[in-house]
N, C-alpha and C positions, 0 to 999 in steps of 0.2 A: 504493499499499500504506500502511496504517496499522497500528500496533501498538495494540491495545485493552487491553493488560495481560495478565499471566500468560502463558498459551500461546496467546492469541487474537490473530489478525491479521484484518484486513479487506483484501481484494484486489479490485481492479476491473480487468477485462480490457479490451483494446481494443474488443471488441464490446459492452462494457457488462455482461458477466457479473459478478455480485457474490458473493464467496465469503468465508465466515467459518470460521476454524479454531477448534476447541476453545473454545466459548464458556463463560464462567463467570458466576456471579451475585454479588449483593451480600454474601453470606455469605463470599466470599473477600476481596473488597475493594470500598470505596466507589467505586473507579474504574470498576466494571462499568457498561456502558452498553447502550442499546437500538439495535440496527441492523436494517436490512432486507437480506436476501440472497436470492439464487437457490439457493445451495448452502451447506449447513453440513457440515464434516467433523469427525469425532470419532475421535481417535486411540485412546481407551480409555474405558471406562464408569465413570470415577470422577467424583464429584459436582462437582469443580472444573474439569471439561473437557467436560461434556455438558449445560449449562444452557440448553436450547432456548427457555426462557420469554423470554429477552433478544433473540431473533432473530425479526423480523417478516417478512411477505411470503410465508408458506406455502412455505418452501424445500424442496428435495430434501435429505434427510439421508443422507449417505454415512458409514456406520459401519465403522471398521476392525475391530471386534470384534462378536461376537453381543451382544445386549442384556445377557446375564448375564455377559459378559466371558470366557466359558470357551473360546471358539474364535475364530480369526481369520475375518473376512469378507473374501474376495477382492474388492477394489474395482477396477474397470476401467471407468470411466464418463466421459461427456462431457456438458457443459452449455454451450450456445452455443460459445464458442471455448476453453473450459477443459476439459482432459482430466486425469484423475487416476487413479493406480493406487497400490496398497499393497505394502509390503515388510514381512513379519512380523518383529517384534522383541519384546523383553521389557522390563518395567518395573523389572527388577532384574538383578543379576549371578548369579542362581541359577536361570535358565531359568523364571522366573515364580513360583518357589516362595514368594517373599516378597510380591510385589505384583502378580502376574499378568502378563498379555500387554499388548503395545503394538503399535501399527501406525505405521509411517512412511508418510506420504503424499507422493508425488511429483506435482507439477503441471506440466503442459506447457501453455504459453500462447503460442501462436505459436512463435517460436524461443526463448523463455525457459523455462528449467527451474529449478524451485524445489523444495525439499524441506522438509517439516515433520516434525521427528523425534519429536513427542509427548513423552511422559515416558520417553525412552530411558534405560535404567538400566545399560547395559553398553557396552563397546566393540564396534563393528560388525566382523563377520568379513568375509573376502574376498568371499564370495558375496553378502552383503548390500550391500557397497560396489558390486559389480558390477551388482546389480539396480537400485540407486539411479541409477548412471550419472553422466554429466557434469552439473554443477550450475553455474548462475549464482549462485544464492543458497541459504542454508540457514538455517532457523529452528531454533535449537538451544538445549536447556535447559542452563543453566550453574550453577544454584544449589546442586546437591548434595543430599544427605540422601535425597530421593525419586528423584533422577535422577543422571545423571552429574555430576561436579563440574567445576570450572574446568579442572583439569589434563587430565581425561579428555575434556572438550569440545575442548580444543586437539588432542589426539591424533585425535579424530574429524574435526576440520577438516582436519588434515594428510592424513587418508585420503581425504576427499571432494574436497578441493581446489576449494571454491567461489570465486567472485569476490567475493561479499559474504557476511558472516556477520552474522546478526540474532540476538543473545542474547534469550532468553526464560526464563520460569520462574525468576526470581530474586527476592530480597526487595526490595520497594519500600514506602514509607511507606503506612501504612493497612492492609496485609495482616494477616490475623487468624490467629494460630496456625500459621505456617509457619516451622520452624526451618531456613531455607535462607539461603545467602550472598547478598550483593549482587553486582551486576555488576562492581564494582571488582575483585574477586578474579580475574575473568576477563581484564579489561583491563590490569591492573597490569604495567607494564613492557613493554607491547606497543606497536609502532609501528602506524601506519596504522589508527588508531581515530578515528572521526568521531562526534560526538554531535550529535543533532538534538533540537529541541523537539517540541511537539505538532503535528507536521506530517505531511502525506502525502508520501511519497518515491516518486519515479518510477523504476521499474526497467525499463530498456530494454537489450537486449543490446549495442546500439551505443554506449551511454554508460557502461556499467559499467566499473569499474577493471580494468586488466590484471593487477595484483597484488592478492591478497586484502586486503580491508579489512573491518574490523568497524564496523557501523553501529549505534550505540546509539540507539534511539528512545524518546522520552518517551511514556508511555501517553496516547492520545487519548481524549476523551470526547465524540465527535460523536454526533448522532442523524441517522443517514444513512438 
């Protein structure tokens, strides 16, 4: 796995399946990169999450919402050894009245289970937690303003109980016009925080921590 910046991650499965979440373009940050993938997932149809021009390889596009963002699209799909399904959610705490709908993607890759929460804007209810299920890792927004903030993100972590927390959607140098907080508001005063450089991290069930850890990744700029 690599973090490409913003809400975009690059995952490669044991069978070589290549997946990109929520791609963004240079209008968001100069860190935007070009990658090749078999599958692209899009949690919602906002311009900073659905920039397909940066993804090569003629990938399948799995959209959590209809193209106009008005309705949820139920995803239950498989490509190579990657299976994904969606859980409906909202981009705000007013049932979508402010910023619309959002889809949580759950990925099953062998025995590994990951969730990408997209631009989640509210605390998850019990049914959503149940639908998401057991998690080895969660990609979670922490910057606030457009999404849940640091405190709400920690409440979400406590509800989901993943082994690894991968913060995303927070302010980094070079971002343009995003009034969101940096990752330090999320990690301040917390134990079990690991910081990585621009590296690929290996997620395997047998090597993940037994107690929840936060892995702060630096945005990679590979051409994969």
